[in-house]
N, C-alpha and C positions, 0 to 999 in steps of 0.2 A: 204429440206433434207429428205432422205429416210433411214430408219433404218431397218436392217435385224435382226429379233428376232428369236432366237433358243430356243425351249423348248423340253422336252424329250419325251412327248407323248400326245395324245388326250384323254387318259383314266382317268387320275388323275384330279379331279376337281381343285386342287391347281394350275395346269398349265393353266387351262382355266382362272383362276383368274389372273395369271401372264400375260397372253396375253391381258386381259382386261386392266390391269394396264399400260402395255406398250403402248397400243393404246391411252389411255386417256392422258398419258404424252406427247406423240408425238403430239396429236391434240392441246394441249395447246401451243405448240411451232410452230404450223403451219407446222409440219412435218408429214410424213406418215410412216407406218410400213408395212413390209412384213414378214409373219410368215413362218418359216421352221420347220416342225415337222415330225419326222419319222413315217411312216405308222405302222411299227412294233415298239411297245413301247421300248424306250431306246436302239435302235439298233445302234451300233457303225458305221457299214459300211454305213448305211443310213445317219447318221449325217455327216460323212466325205463327202459323195457325195453331200449333201445339202450345206455344206460349199463351196465346189467347184462351185456349181450352183450359190450361192449367190455372190461369187467373180466375176463370169462372168457377173452378173447383176450390178456390181460396185455400191453398196450402199455407203452412206456417213459414216455409222458406224455400228458396230455389237453389239448386246446384246445377250450373250450366257450362257445357262445352259449346260455345257458339260455332255454328257451321260456317260462318263467314265473319271476318273481323269488323265489317261495317254494315252489312246489309240487314242484320237483325237488330240494329241499334234502336230503331223506333219501337219495336216490340219490347225490348228490354227496358226502355224508358217507362213503359206502362207498369212494369214490375216495381220500379223504383217509386213511381207516383202512387202506387198502391201501398207503399210503406212495408213491403215484404222484403226481408233481407235476402240478398243473393250473394253466393260465393261462386267465383269463376275458377275453372281449372283447365289445364292442358293447353288451351289456346288463349293467348292474351286478348284483352278487350281494348278497343280503340277509344272508348269514352269512359270517364269516371262513373262510378256507381256501385260496383261490387264492394261488399264489406271486406272481402279478402280474395286474393288470388293464390292458387296453389299450382305449382308446376316444377319445372327443372330448366336448366340453362341449355337450350337446344343448340345454340351456336357452339358452345363449348363441347357438347356431345359430338357435333359434326367434326370439329377439329380433332378431338381425341381419336375418334373412330378412323378418320382418314389417315392420320399419322400412323396409326397402328397398321392399317392396310399397306400403306406405302413402304413402311420399313420392311414388312413381310415381302413385298415385291422386290425390294432391293437385296433380299437375302440376309437381312439383319434380324436380330432379335426384335420382334414387334414391340416389346415393352422397354427396349433400350431407350433411355432418356437423353441420348446424346443430341447435341444441337444439330439440326439439319444443315446441309451445306448451303452456303450463300448462293443465290441465283447466278452469280458471276461464274460459278463452277461449271455451268452448262458446257457440254462438249457435243460434238456432232453425233456421237453415239450414246449420249446420255451423260449422267454425272459420273465423273472419274472413270470413264471408259465403260460404264455399264449400259446394257441395252435399255432403250426407252420402253416404257410400259403404257399401254392405252387403257383407259378406264371409262366405264359408262356411269353416269350419274342418273339414278332413277328417282324422280321427284314425285311428290304427292300432288293433290289438286292445287291449282295456282293460288287459291284463296287460303290455303292451309298455312297458318303462322308457323307451326312447328316444322313443316317441310321447308319453308323458305329459310328459316333460321339454320336448320341443319345443312342445307345446301350452301349457305354462306360460309358455314364452318368448313365444309368440304373444300370450297374454293380458297379459303384462307390457307388451309394446309397445303393445297396444290402449289401455292406460291413458295413454299419451303422445299419442294421436291421437284427440281427442274427435269428430272428424268421421267416424271409421270405427266401424261397429257390426257386431256379429255377427248375421247373419240366421239362421243355424242351424249347429249342430255335427252332423256325420254321421260314421258309421264306414265306412271303406273296408278295414279289416283288413290294411293294408299290402300289399294285392294288387290287381292290375289289374281283374280281373273283378268282385270284390265292390265295388270303388270305382265301376266303371261302372254296376253295378246300383243302387247308392245314389244316384248322380248322376241316373239316369233317374227314380227315384222322386221326387227333389227337383224335377226339371223337370216331372213330371206334376202335382205339387202347385202348380205355378206360383209357387214361392218366388222372389222377386226377389233377385238378387245380382250384384254387379259384379266380384267377384274371389274366388279360392279359395286358401287357405293349406293346401296338402297336406303332411302330415308326412313323406311320401316321394315319390319320383319315380314309382314304379309306380302309386300312386293318382292322381297328377297326370295320367299318361298315360291312365288309365281315365276320368278326368273330361273330358279333351280329346276322347276318342272319343265319349262320351255327348253332349257339346255339339255336335260335328259332326253326329252323327246326328239331333239335334233342330233343327239349323239355328240354334243359339244361340251366344252368345259371352260370354266372361269372361276376365279377366286371371288367370293361374294361375302359381303358384310351387311348387317342390317341393324335395326334399332327396335327395342321393346322387350326382348327376352321372353317372347311368347313360348309356350310349350313346344310347338312345332319347330321353332328355331333351335331350341335346345336339343331336340331330337336330331336335327340336321347337323349341329355341331358334333354330337356324339358319333354320327355316321360319317363325318368328314366332308359333308357337303356344304357347310357354312363355316367360314373362318371364325367369325365373331359376331356378337351383338352387344347392345348396351342395355342395361337394366333400367330403361326409362319406364318406371313402374306405374302404369295407369291405375292398377288396383290400389296401391298405396296412396297415390295422389287423390283418388276419389274418396278413399277412406278419410283422409285428413280434411278434404274439402267439406265432406258431409259433417264431420265432427266439428269443424269450424263454425258452420251455420247453426248447429245445435248448441254449441257453447255460447255463441252470440245470443241465441234466443233465451237462454237461461241467465243472461246478464253478465257473462264473462267478457273480458276484453280479449280479442284475438288479433294477431299481427295482420297488418295490411297485405303482407306478402309472405308466403312460406315456400321456399325453394328446397326441394328434396335432393339429396345427393344421388349420384348414379354410379354404376360400376360396369366396367367392361367385362364381358363374359366370353371365354374361349375354351379351348380344350383343356386348359390347365385348371379351370375352376367351375366348369358347368354343372358339376354334381349338385351343388347347392340349389340350383334352379330346375333340376331335372324331376319335376313333379307338376301335376295340374295346378292351376291357379287356386283351386279350393284347398289344396294342401300346403300352400305357401303361407308362411307366417304373416300376420298383420303387423303393420308398423304402429308403434306407440306414439301418441300425441307428443309426449315429452321429447322423444327422439327427433321427431320431425321439427318441432319448434326450436330445439337446441341446435340442430344442424343448420337450420335456416338462419 
């Protein structure tokens, strides 16, 4: 069996991990993968052309991260019409069709990560599960006399479902912490260099901020680089637990990340389409658990993607 695997770009390390996970899952089933990746990151027209190319190759199954929630729908309908099973991952689809969707709860990720950061800014234990103060507790100098804190929210591309959901989670948590306010929202397009450029522009404007909520680690790393070059400091968090983020946590440059594990998600997505092809029933949705990673537990992730253990199907389906 041959599986066509679609990821959004070759720039984000999380997608490199996803391709690794797909390859490993296919190998265990005696199958092969062929990867289709736009040359221009997240390009709609390229992904549409690549879907057409893959259909001409007649693979047995598709595993797809759509680069846009709606703009590639017409191309995906061709896959369904060809009666080729498709499993979606990471970014939700806006139309029915996939046999299965594999992902994680991005809004919950945003809420958990933001609460962690905000507790840290207030000088509390970040993992303290105490109930945040009611908004009525706002005072002129912050909550309970504490100094207000300004944060930057760094978003991915506007069409990214995961970024939009994580930002909604950030905003939900903001409603629980009146002493924290948003200084600016900026776009980093989920990539390191665009994030670095956006951060430099922010610093050039002399926008004051104490912390950064980055919707993924690649943007967090870009922000760290910009701050270092400018001789500035801020408390930064991200999402994905990529190796560079773990290195940054170890060095004290990143406060925390979340193990939104693209490798595990792609592993399970590829296994789902292969199990479907051999006649097994697979769940319509598989949601993988995530874990916050900080200085207290980063050692378990302090290794390249290739050396991280693979998730078992039974574990993924059970937790889902």
